[in-house]
N, C-alpha and C positions, 0 to 999 in steps of 0.2 A: 642800228638798232638791233637787227635781228643777230648780230655778232655779238654786242652786249648779252643778248637774254640767251644766246648758246653757251658762251663762255661763264654766266651766273650759274646756269643747267649744269654744266660739270662742274663748277666749284661746291654744289651742293650735294652730289653726287660723288663727287672725294670724300667730303666731310663725311655723308652717313655711311661710307664704308668701311674708312678708318675707324670710325666712331663703333663701328658694330663687330671689327676684328676686335679692337679693345676690349670690347666688353667682353667677346668670347673669351679672350686671352685673361680679362678680368677674372669672368667666371672659372675659366680653369685654374687659375692660380688660384684663388681663395679657396676652392675644393682642395685643391692639394694642399693647403695651408691648414686646412680646419679637421684633417683625416688623420688622428696620431694616434698611434697604437702606443699604451704606455703599458710596462709590466710593474706589479708593486708584488715587494715579497717581504711577509710577515715572518716575523723570527717563532711566533709561537703558532698552537693550532689556530683552525677555524671560529673555535669556541670562546676563546678568550675577549673578555666582553669589551675593556677598553679599545679594540679594534676596531669595534662599531663607530667609536667615535673619529680614531684615525682616519677612517673610509670617510667621514660626513663633511671633516675639512679638508682632505685631497678634492673630495666633489665639490666642496664651494669655494675650491681655490681656485680650481680650471673655468667652472662657471662666471667667477667674480671675471677672468680674462677672456669671456667668450671665446672659450676654445671647446670644438668637437674633438671630445678624444674615446677611445675604445679601452677602458682599461680592464687588466685581468690582473684580481688579486691570487697568490701561491700562497700558501702558509706552509713554512718549513717543518713546524712543531719540535721546534730543537729542544726540549726537555727529554722526548722520547727517544732520542738519536746522540751520538757520542762525536766529536769533531770529523771523521773522516767519512762518517755517512751523511753528516753536514754538507760537506765538500762533494760526496757522488750525488747527492740528491740535487742540489742545485746544478752542477755540470750537466747532466738528465736535462734538467729545466734549459740548458741554456741550449745543450743540442738541438731542440723541437724550435729554435730560431736562427738555426745555422743562414739560411739561404732567405729567409724574411726576417732580420733583425728587430725588435721593437725602437721606435724614436728616441726613447726614454724609458731606464731605470730607476725608480725608487724601491730604498730597502728602509725598512723600520726595526731599529732598536740595534743591539749589540750583536748579539748571534750570528745573527742571516749576515751583517755589513760585514765581521769580521771572516765567515767564511765562503762570502761571495768573493769577498779581493785576494783572499786566500786559494783560492780554487785556480786563479792564473788563466780562468777559459778564454779564449780568442774574442769571444763576444764582449769579454771584461774593459778589452782594450779599444775598443769603437764604437760603443752605447755608452753616451753621458748616462752616469749614473750620480744619483744626491741620496744619502745617506740622512735618517733624521732618528732623534731619540736615541745617540750613540753616546753612550756615559763614560767608557773606558776604550778611547780612542788609542789606537798603537801606530802612531803615522810613521814609523818603520815600513806598514805594511802599503802605505802609498806611492811608497819609491815607486820608478818608473811609471805614473799614471798622472797624465794629466787632464785624463778626461772624469774626475771624480771629484766631488767636492762635496757639502751638508753641514750639519748640524748638529751641535754636540749640546747633551746637556749636563750643564754644569753641576755634579755630586757637592753641592754645600753642607759637609757636615757639622759646619759652625753657623750657619745659617738654621738648620734644622735643630740644631743646638739650643740656639737662642728660642725658637719659636716655642721649642716645649717647654722651655724655662719661664717663657710668658705665662704658659698656661699653671705649670706647674714650678711655682719658685725655687720651692725647696728641694732640690735636687741634688742627691747624695750619691748616686751610681748610673753611668749609661753603659748597656748592655749592648754589645757591638756583638749582630749575628751573620757569621761566615761560612763560610766552608774552603773545601782545599783545589777548588776549578779557577781558574785561572781569573775570571772577574774575582773570583770572592778572596783573593788573593792581592789584588791590585786596589780593591775596595779598600782593604784594610791597609798597605800603605799608605793609600789617600787620606785615611781617615787619620792616621800618627803624622802626615805630615800636616793637615790643617790643625790638628789640635795644638801643633807647636805653636801656634800663633794666639793663645790663650793666655791670659795672663797668669802668671806663679801663683797666686792667689786661689785662683779655681781651680788649678791642676792639682793642689794639695789639696782642697776642699772636695773636689768631684772624684770617684774613684772608674778607673775604664777597665773593662770586663769584657773579651772576647770568647763568645760562644758558638764553638763548632758543629750547629746541631746536627748537621747529618752524618757525623760520626760516634756521635754518643749514643750512647742503648736507650732503648725506652724510657725505662725510669730515670735515668739520669737525667737527659733531654728533658725531662718536664719538671721536674725540679727546679729551677732554676726561675721556669714561667711560674707554678705553682706557688712556689714561698717569695716570692718579689716581695720587698718592702715599700712602706709608702714612698721614699725618694727616687726609686727604680723607674728607668725611662730604656724603651729598647729602641735603637736605632738598626732598620733594616738598609744596606748599600743595596740589594740587588733584591727582587722578590722572587719568593717558591710557595708554590700552590700549599704546601703542608705548614704555612707560619699561619694560615687560617683557624690552625686546630691547636696553636698553641696561645693563638692570642685569647682565644674564649676561657682557658682557664685561668689566663693571669688577669688580676685585677690594676697592673699596670698598663700605660698607654702605649702602644706602638707606634713609631713614627720612620717614616722612608725619606731615601732622599731623588725616587726613581717614581717615575709615574703609572708603575707595573701593581696590579693587586688593590687598585682602588679605583673606584669609576663608580656608574650607572647601576645598579641593579648585580653589585660585585659586594660578596661576603670575605673580603680579603683578612678584617681581623685589623686594618690600621686606622687609627683614629686621623693622623693628616702628615702632613709635611711639606717642603718648599721643593716645589718641581713645576715641570712644564706639564700643562695640560695635553692630553691625548688628542685634542683636536687642535690645539697649536701646532701641536710636532707633525703633526697628517697636512696642516694646513700649510705649514714654514717650507717644507720641501715641495711641495705641488705649487705654489706660489713661484719659488725660483725655476722650478722646471718650465713652467709655463713663459716664465721673464727670457729665459732661455729659447726656450721653442719659439717665440715671436721676435728676437735675435734684438730684443733689450738689452741684454746681456752676454756674454761669453764664459763657457763653463772655464777654462784655462785662466779666468781672470777673477772667478769668482774665490774669495777666501775664508779658510774654515767658520763657523760663527757660532754662537750660541742663541739658545729657544731662551726665550723669556719664561721666568717663574714666579710663581707666586704661590703665598699660602693656601694650602687645599685640604678637605676636612670631610669624614663622613659620618651623615649623620646618626645612624643607627650607633655608631661607638661614642658619640658627644653622648646621648641618651644613657648608654650601659655605663661609661664609667664617671655620671653626673655632673658631666662639664656645661657650665652656663655660657651661651651662645653669645653673652656680653663679654667673656673672658677671650674670645678669639679676637685676632686682628680686624680692622675694618675692609678691609681690600683682601678677607677670605670667600675664596669659593665652596660651598659644601654641596658634597656630592648626597642624593637620595634624601635631600631634604622633602618634607611633604609641603604640598601646595598651601595649606594653611598657613605653617608655620614659616615658607617663602613672603606669603601676601597675608601676614597676619591681622595689620590695620586697614587692607582693603577687605578685607571678609568682613572684618566689625561693620565696615561701613554699610557694606553690603547690605546683611544679615540686617541692621537698624531701618536701613531703607526700605527692605522687603516688611520687616515688621510694619512698620508705619501704613504702609501701601495697604497692606492687609486688614488693618485695623479701619481704617478709611473705608475700603471695600466692602467690610463690615456693616459698618453703620448705614451707609446708603443702600445694603442689602436689607437689615432692618427694617430702616425709613420704609422703604418700597414696601417690604411685606406688612406693614402694619399701616400702610395706605391702600394696600390691595385689599387688604381684610376689612375696611370700613368699607371700600365698593360692594365686596361681597355680600356683605349683613343684609345693604339696602337693596339688591338684585333679589337674596333670597327672599325678604319679605314681603316683594312683591309676587315672586314665583308663590310664597304661601297662597297667598288671596286666589290665583287662578286655577290653583289644585283646588283647592274646596268647593270652586264651582263647577269645574269637572268632576270630582270624583261622583257628585251623585248621578251622571248619567253615564257613568264607566267609559268616560272616555281618555283620553292621554293626548297633549299635545306634544309637536315635536318641529321642529327646524332645522333649514340644512342652509349652510352657509357655501355660495357657488366659490368664492374667491378660496378658502379658508379649508373650505370639502370637509365640514365636521359637522356632525348630524347629535343635536341636543334634544333630551325628553324631560320630559316630567317627570318631577320625584315618585308621584301615584306611580307612574311605569315602572320603576324598579320595583315599587313597593307587591303589585299586582303580579309581576313576571319570575319574581324571584332571582332574577340579575343583581348582579352584585352593584352596589352603588357605588358612582365614579366620580369625580370632582369635578363640579360645574354639570353634572350627568350629564358627560357627552360621552358618544359609544363611537369607536371607531368605527367606519365607512366599510371598511373592506372585513372586517369581521362580522359587520353585521349583515353582509352581501353574501359572505358564507354560509351562514347561516340560513337564508332564504333557499328554499328546494331548488334544485338546480334545474328543474323545469320550468319555474315560475323565474327563473331571474332575467330572461328576456325580455316579459311582459310588462315586469316591474320598470327595468331600465328604459323600454321605449315609451313607456308611460310618462316617466320623469322628463325623459326629452319632448312628448309634444307641450309638455307644461313648459318647458324653461323656455323652448320658442315660439310660445305663444297658439299653438294650435289650436288649443283647447285648456280657456281660463279656469276650469275647476274640474278635474278629474277624480276618479273613483279607481281603486286597482283592487283585487283579492290573490292573495298570496298564500301560503305556506312555508311557517319560520318555524325554526327549534330554538326555543328559548331555554328550555330547562337540559334536554338531554339531547343530544348529538344525532342520535336516531328516533326522537320522537317530535315530529311535526305538528303544529297547530295553525289551523286558519283564523288569517287576520283581515280586515279590510280597512283603506285610508283613504282619506280625503284631504287633498292640499292643491295650492296654487300657487302660482308666482306672485309677491306683492310687487307693488308697482315701487317703482326706484328710478331715480335721476341718472346718477351711473352704474354701471355692472360692479363697479367696487363695492358696493354698499345691495347685491342682489340677496336678497333671500326665498328660501322656499316655505312656508308656514301649512303646518296640515295634523290634522287629527286621526286617532287610532283606536281604535277597539278589536276586543275579541269575537269574531264569531265562529268559534268551532261549535257550539250546543248547534247551530242550522246548520255546518257541513256533516255533523253527526246524525244528521236525523238523512239529511240525504246520500250518507253512504249507507245507512241501514234499509233504503230501498236499494240501492246498487248493488249490496250484499246479497238482498233478497233475490233480486232480479238476476245473477251470477250463481245463486243455488239452484236456481230452478232449470237454468241452460246446462249446470255441471251435472245434474240430475238426468235431463236427458242425455248428456255424452256418457253418464256410466252406463244409463240403459243401455246406448248404442253399444258402447264397448263389451257389456256383459253377453250382448245379443252376440255379436261377433267373436267371441273368444266360446260361446255355446256350441254356436254354429261348427267352427273350427276343431272344438276337444270331439265332437258330437261324429264327426268323419271318419277320423283313424277307430275311436272307438267300436263305431259299426262294424268295420272290417275283422278289430280284433275280437269282439265278441262271436262274430257270427262264425268265421272261420275256426275259433275254438270249439264251439258246437261241432263243427262239421266233425271235427278231429276225434271228437267223443265216439265216434262211429267207427270202429277199428274196419268192418269189412266193407264200407260202402266204397273206400276208396283207394286206388291203386297207391302204393307206394310211393312215384313221382310226382301223383298228386297231391298226397300227403306233405310231400318237401317242400312244393309250391305252396300249400297254405301257409305252414311255417314261415318261410319266407316273405310273403305277404303281411302277417303278423308281426314280425319283425321290420319290415320297412315300417310300419305304419305305429309301430312303439317307439321308433327312434323320430317317426316326424309328430309324435305327443312330445318325444323328450324334448323334443327343439322347441315347441310350441313352450311347454312351460319354462325352458331357459330363456325365450326368448322374452316370456313377459317380465320373469325374474329380473334382467339385463335391463328392462326397458323403465322398472320398478326404482334399480339403483340408479339410474343414470336421473329421473327425473327426482332422485332426493340428494343429488350430487354424493354418491358415496362412493365415484368410483376417484380415482385418482391415480394417475401415470405411474411407471415406476421405471426408472432410469438406469436401464444397464446396457453391456457391449450387446449388439445385435448383428449377426452374418446375414446379410440380406442373402446371400445365395442359401444358406441352411433352410434362413424360413421358407424361402422361395419351392426348395425341395421338398419342404416337409408339407405345406399344402399340397402340391403336385401330388406327394404321395398317399396323404388321406382321401384325396378325391379321383383316384385314377381308377378305382376300381368302378366308381360309378359314372363313368365316362360311356358312352355306347362306342362299339367297334364303329361305327359310321363318322365318329367326331376324331380330327386330331387334336390330339392333346400335347400343348408345347409351351416351355418356358424361354421367354426373352431378357438377359440381362447383358448388361455392360460387358465389356472384354476386361476391365479390371475388378476384380473384387471390393467391395466395399461393407464397411463396418463403420457404425455409428451407435450413438447411445440414444435407445428410446425402450418403446414398451415395446418387447416380443408378440404377449398375448394377445393386445389391441392390434396390433401390425397384422397376426394371423386373422384375427375376428375379423378383421376389415375385408381381406383376401377373401377369407372364406363363405361371407355373407353375398359377396357381389358373384363369387364362382358359382353359388348356390342357383342365383338365379340363370346366371350364364347356361346352364347346364338343362335348367329346367326350359328355356325359351330356343336350345338349338339342338336340332333335330338331325344336321349333316353338316360336314363344313370344316369348322376349327374353331379352337380356344384356345387364346394365348394369356397367361401370367405373366408379369414381368415386373422391372423397375426400372428408372433410369437416374440420373441424378442431372441436375441441371445447374451450371459454374457453381456445382459445391454450395450451392444456398440451397436447392428444394431438392427432396426426395419424393421421387412419384412415383406412386405403386397404381397397376394400372390390368385391366381387364377387358381381351378384347374376344367378341365372338360374331360367328356370321350368322347370328338367329333371325328370328321375324322382326326387329329392330322397334323400336321406338317414335310416335310420333310427337312433332314438338311441340304439340299443347300438353299432352301426357309427361313430357320429361320436366314440367314444371308441377306434378302433381305427385312423382313416385316416391318421393322422400316423404311425404305423408304416410302418417301410421294407419294400417289397415287398406291403402290403398292399393289396388292389385289391376294392372291392364286388365285380364282377361278373369272374370269373375268364378269363371270354372275351372281356374287354374289352385292344385292345393297349395295350402299355405294361407297364412295369416296375413302377410303383406307387411309386416313388421321387419323384416331384414334391413332394408334400404334406409330406414327411419333412424335403426339403431345405427347404424352406419354414418348417416348423418350426425348425429350425438355425439360417437366417438370422435369423429373429425373434429369436432369444435373444441375436445378435449386435445388435440394435437395443435389446435389453431389454425388447420389446414382448411383449404379448400376441395372439394368433391364438386366434379362436374364429370356433364357425359355426354358425346356425340353419338347421334343416334341419326338413322332414316330407317321407314319400315321397310323389311325386305333386303335389307342390307346390314344388317349387324348394328352392335352398339359397342362404343369403347367405356369404359368408367375408368377415371383417372383422379388420384389423391395425391394433390399436392402439400408435403408435409416441409416445412422449415428447418432448416437445418443450424441452428444456433452451432458457435464458434465453439462453445463449452461442450457440444453434444458429438462433434466431428471427432471419430479416433485416426481412422486412414481411408486412402483412397488406393487400391493398386496395390495392395500389401495381403500374404496370406498370413490371416493371424487367428492361431486356436480358440475358438470362446468353449470354454466348458459348458458341457450338459450342468441341467439343474441336480440331477441324481448321479451316484456314482452307477457304475455297473459292476459283471461281475470282474472284471477284471482289478478292479479295487477291494476288492472282499476275496473269496476262495478261486483259486486258480486251479484246484485238484479235479480231475476226469477222468474217471473209473466207471466201471460197471455197475460196479456194487456201490455206487455213492447213495443211488434215487432209492436204494432200500433203505441205508442208514440214514437220510433226511428228515429232519423232523422238523415242522412246523407247527407253531403254537398261534392257533384261531381264536380271538378275543371278541366276540359276537354275541348279542342278549338275544337278540332274535333266533329262535331256532330254524326258523326258514330261511332265513339269508346261511346261515350255519351250513343250513343241507345243501343251500347251493352250493356255494364253496368246493364245501367233502367232494357234491357229486364230480364239479368241474375236474378236481385236482385228483380225482380216483385214488386208485391204491399204490400210486404213486412215490409217496409219502406216508411218514408215518405223521397224524394228527392230533391234537391235544385242543382240548375246546373248553376256553373261559367264556363263562358268562357275565362276568364284570371283567371290571379293572384289578382289583385286589386277588384275583384269582388266576387271572393272568400274569400277577406277579409272586405268586406262591409255587404255580406249575414251572415259570422261567427259575427261581433256585433251585428246584426239585428237580429237574430236567436238563439234557442237554441239549438245546433248540437252538436249530440253525437260522430257523427266520419269524418271524412274528408279521401277523396280519393283524391290526388293533383297529376297530372301532372307535369312532370320537364321542359318540354319544352312548352311554353304558348308564345304569344305575351302579349305585354306592360308589363307584369309584371312576370318572369319566376318564377316556383316549389318553389324553393330554398329560391328565394327572400322571395316569400308569407310563405316558411314556417318560417321564420326567424322573422316578422313582427307580424303572431299570436301568436309566440309563448312568446313574449312579451306582448300577451293577459291572455293567458295561458298556462300553462308548463304542463298541468295533459291531455288536449282532444286529443284522438291518433289519431295519423297523419300519412296514409300508402300513401307512395310514388309509383306513376308507370311510367313508361316509355320505350322507343322501343330504347333507346341504350342500347350497347351492353358491356361497360367497367365496371369493378370493381370500376374503380375511381368513376362513379355517386354515388355507392352506400355508399361510404366512404364520400363523399360531405354530401350527405342527412342525413348519420348519424351524421356527425358530427354537421350540423344544427340543429338537435332535432328529426328526422324522430322518430314515434315508430315502424313502418313497413316497409317493401318493397317488391313488386310483380313487375315483367317485360311483357312488352307486347311483344309477343300474351298473351292475357289475357288467363289463363285457370277457366273455371267457377267451377271446385271444388275448384282448390288452393283461387279464391276470396273468396268464401262463407268461406272455414276454416278463413283465413284470418281475415275476419267479425267477425265471432262467437267466434274468440280469443279474440277477445274486446267487444264483445256486447251479452250477453247471453241473451237467449230464446227467438231467431229466430227459427222457423222450415223451415229450407228447404225440 
């Protein structure tokens, strides 16, 4: 028994191994049989239209035989080459296959067939070759080849003549278009040979004319086509692209015995003929190739064959020559026929069916509409009765379907609120929710849920809603409850609503009265704080000014100390005024950020230079920046203001140690400005208060306590976060984290020059000599005499000064004098500085014009720059700033 099992096991194992081996071999065999490389050579270029049909026939034939082939299509473009060039082109093509020849070569049409065989290339003797669509085959060239066969197109001139006679019975002359080429001469001989088979009667009745159109001059070649008589027809033995030009000027039809120049989307000018369709040509050759590749046939045993012919016509030519479709033979194939002509009967049936169906649908729609209207009328009558009962109490009914989520109101609701009346008095739920004030939406939603889930049987809710204008809200109150229902599918919420705006207005009047009282108290506190802060510097200014009136009471050093004290308190008073104005602009939302390239290195250097002289010698003042320079788009003025306000506090509360200003870039997403000091520090409790207005950690410290509150407001404009880290006795670090948008980022780690706001003397006058200060003329336009005297005193006798008291005088003085620089006040009588600036700019685009004003708003600067000013200084005039500004535009002045 064991021996039997062992034998059975060995037999099964052997069968399994044999099956696997055969399967593997079969797989390899099938794989080798399905990978065929086919070379298809076309006579014409790749744009010839009937080539698409030939390719379709080739592909369908191989698909029909389930052969996997890789086809390469080569286009000879014979019309642009002579015979020698054709052979050379094909020889170069076959050279590519020297080491890897294709399995089969398919040739389309006469030119490629003749040139390939006569090339006598070695590949042509070893690779099977099948030609198709050959009309004039020279069998002599096949001598010595046993690997070539193919299909001829029978150029049947007599069949073409009979087809033409079927359409035009009274033919009197046949015009044959020929040329001097080999194919042209062969076709001439072939026609004469076939014409001999026609009866003698027809020969005597019909004249034959050969037209060598390529050898004729332009006028002569057009004459036979343009003046063709009614009994003339034209027959083309082969197609030429210029034939379409002739056919368009002739009223008589063109026929052909070849399948070239007629096909889909071809305007060859040919009415029709009897020939092989391009699709059939491609299919026949590829079908024979597939049979040979599969071993069903051997190429040496396949004789030459003819393609099948059939009548073929072109629809545009049929319409042009007014030929009826009924005149054509029954088995005719028509190119370019519109789909509605090809399937006219089917189209008529479809249209009639669609019309009947549409009529039936319209009938059903009208029937349903009539039924719906009757129901709407009944509902309307019931709603009218309910509305009349509710109008007395000024209540409005509404309902909400939990399934469809549709809100329905009564008609009186639309009339009293002014909302547009909708069909069935329904309002979109989402649009109504959007009208509810955002602060009340959550309350309304929660109240509705409590009613749906049975927590409250009857509920009341008050809310604000904008019914007429998007910005005007009105108080309403609604009572509603969930109606009893058998199933959830018919659940409804019913309610009553009414306006309670008059009640809420009275409540608001009381709230407004209370807020006015609170604002009055706040205003009184503000005035008291400001009064206190103004009196402190004024006291020092007035006191030391009175002391200076006594010239003999104090030494020169003491008098100089008094003057410094007066200047210091004037600056304190000026800063207080600027802070108040800045705060008022921030509260009024009149400040907008300006986006401009900002070099952070330059900004820190500017802040450093402005505050360096104020730093005591006991404090080390430094800048800390990244190793790589940063340029971003931002508002440089506001960045400087942020750093300056925080730095002022650091200077005020640091007696010794160090103060550091700087910036850093966090992951290319945040710009962080910081000010670090080793001052007295801030307690954790006070860190939450220091950004409030008028708050001061030390009440005896000079200053109004507005600087940090202004910083907090400016930080909001940047959408930035301002923070402080501090401990008492260990100093403080203020940080401002400003987000960097992708559009704001210019570069990191690149030196990039940022142009200054105003040009310097390098852009204007570059001459520098000792006599220039004596020749320099300054025009000062200032209506206040004391302000003019101050400017004149600061400048001294270093320049010749002209004084204009208004804009008109400034223009007149400029016209009549040679002026090197203009100081122009903005606010003046008769004509202000901006208007004068515009007029002077009409006279000169180069004269430096420096605007001066006592206004404190950035808009003044923007208007002046837009009008064409060169520079800008703000009152009160700082002598150092004035001298530096003048020196920027006039060199050589020694101060």
